[in-house]
C-alpha positions in Angstrom: 28.3 -6.9 3.8 25.1 -4.6 4.3 21.8 -6.1 4.7 19.2 -5.4 2.1 16.1 -2.7 3.0 12.9 -4.0 3.5 9.7 -3.0 1.4 7.0 -3.9 3.5 3.6 -4.1 1.5 0.3 -3.6 4.1 -2.6 -4.3 1.9 -6.6 -5.4 2.3 -8.7 -6.8 -0.3 -12.3 -7.4 -0.6 -13.1 -8.6 -4.2 -9.3 -9.3 -5.3 -8.1 -6.3 -7.2 -6.0 -4.9 -4.2 -4.6 -8.1 -3.7 -3.4 -8.4 -7.1 -1.9 -4.9 -7.1 0.1 -5.6 -3.9 1.5 -8.5 -5.7 2.3 -6.6 -8.6 4.3 -4.4 -6.7 6.0 -6.8 -4.7 7.0 -9.0 -7.6 8.7 -5.8 -9.4 10.6 -4.6 -6.0 12.1 -8.3 -5.3 14.3 -7.6 -8.1 16.0 -4.6 -6.1 15.0 -5.4 -2.4 13.9 -7.8 0.1 10.1 -7.7 0.0 7.2 -8.6 3.1 3.6 -8.9 1.6 1.4 -8.4 5.0 -2.3 -8.5 5.2 -3.7 -5.7 7.1 -5.4 -8.0 9.3 -2.2 -9.5 10.4 -0.1 -6.4 10.5 1.9 -5.6 13.5 3.7 -2.6 14.8 6.8 -4.8 14.8 6.8 -5.2 11.2 6.5 -1.5 10.3 9.8 -1.1 12.6 11.4 -3.6 11.0 10.9 -2.8 7.3 12.7 0.5 5.5 9.7 1.4 3.7 6.0 1.1 3.2 3.2 0.5 0.3 -0.1 0.6 1.6 -2.7 -1.0 -0.4 -6.7 -1.2 -0.1 -9.8 -0.5 -1.6 -12.0 2.2 -1.1 -15.6 1.6 0.3 -17.9 4.4 0.5 -15.5 7.2 0.1 -12.8 5.3 2.9 -10.6 2.8 3.3 -11.7 -0.2 3.8 -12.4 -1.3 7.5 -9.3 -3.8 7.9 -7.2 -1.0 6.6 -8.2 1.2 9.3 -8.0 -1.3 11.7 -4.7 -2.4 11.1 -3.8 1.9 11.3 -5.7 2.1 14.6 -3.8 -0.5 16.3 -0.2 0.5 15.0 -0.5 3.9 14.9 0.2 5.2 18.5 2.6 2.0 19.1 4.5 3.7 16.5 4.7 7.4 17.0 8.3 8.5 17.1 9.6 5.3 15.7 9.2 5.5 12.1 9.1 9.0 11.5 11.1 9.9 7.9 10.6 6.9 6.4 9.1 6.5 2.9 5.8 5.4 1.8 3.3 5.1 -1.0 -0.3 4.7 -1.3 -2.3 2.6 -3.6 -6.3 2.3 -3.9 -8.6 0.2 -5.9 -11.9 2.4 -6.3 -15.0 1.9 -8.5 -14.8 5.2 -9.5 -13.2 7.8 -7.4 -10.6 6.7 -4.4 -9.6 10.2 -3.3 -11.3 9.6 0.1 -9.1 6.6 1.0 -6.2 8.2 0.0 -7.0 11.3 1.8 -7.1 8.9 5.1 -4.0 7.2 4.1 -2.1 10.3 3.2 -3.3 12.0 6.7 -2.5 8.9 9.0 1.1 9.0 7.1 1.5 12.6 7.8 0.9 11.9 11.5 3.4 9.3 11.8 5.9 11.7 9.6 6.3 9.5 7.0 7.7 10.7 3.3 5.6 10.0 0.5 7.7 9.3 -2.2 5.3 9.0 -5.0 1.7 10.6 -5.8 -0.9 7.9 -4.5 -2.1 5.3 -7.3 -5.9 4.9 -7.8 -6.8 1.9 -10.0 -10.5 2.4 -10.9 -12.4 -1.0 -12.1 -15.4 1.3 -12.8 -17.8 -1.0 -10.9 -21.0 0.9 -10.0 -23.5 -1.6 -9.4 -24.1 -4.1 -6.6 -23.3 -6.9 -8.5 -20.1 -5.4 -10.4 -19.3 -4.1 -6.7 -19.5 -7.4 -5.1 -17.7 -9.4 -8.0 -14.0 -10.8 -8.4 -11.7 -8.5 -9.9 -9.1 -8.9 -12.4 -7.3 -6.2 -13.1 -5.7 -6.4 -17.0 -2.1 -5.6 -17.4 -2.2 -2.0 -18.2 -4.1 -1.4 -14.9 -1.5 -3.3 -12.7 1.4 -1.3 -14.8 1.6 1.6 -12.6 1.5 -0.8 -9.3 4.5 -2.6 -11.2 6.5 0.3 -11.8 5.8 2.0 -8.3 7.2 -1.4 -6.9 10.2 -1.4 -8.8 11.2 2.3 -8.4 10.2 2.0 -4.5 12.7 -1.2 -4.7 15.5 0.8 -6.5 15.3 3.8 -4.5 15.5 2.1 -1.1 18.6 -0.2 -2.7 20.7 2.7 -3.5 19.9 4.9 -0.3 17.7 7.3 -2.2 14.7 6.7 0.4 
């Protein structure tokens, strides 16, 4: 019997949006493969080595990925160089209005690892623009979470079928 592939979803969230997005992707992928949902602060190089593919999910802060997500990449980047090449990945960002800066950073790091992007990066816009709205807990609705679920289902199915 062949082991099920593992989709590793590494996430960071300050106000809840990215966590809910990660949970939506994970719930949809679980129908197809094994899913490990790991907070960026807890993720280690060994987690990535054991996984078949990755979804990186975080908010954008000041046109960048959050510090906790950056710190995850800082800790794991060099120990993984040359060890995970060719594996599939996708990125998802929660943003108040843009998200492109965080996506660009994640994609650049993934390029350095020689990962294979299997979907366009998702940006879920919260439209938070005031200091109060930015700091407030976020509760993305079903329409905002649908692309995250679709990504999880597609990624899980692709891993299960050996496409990725």
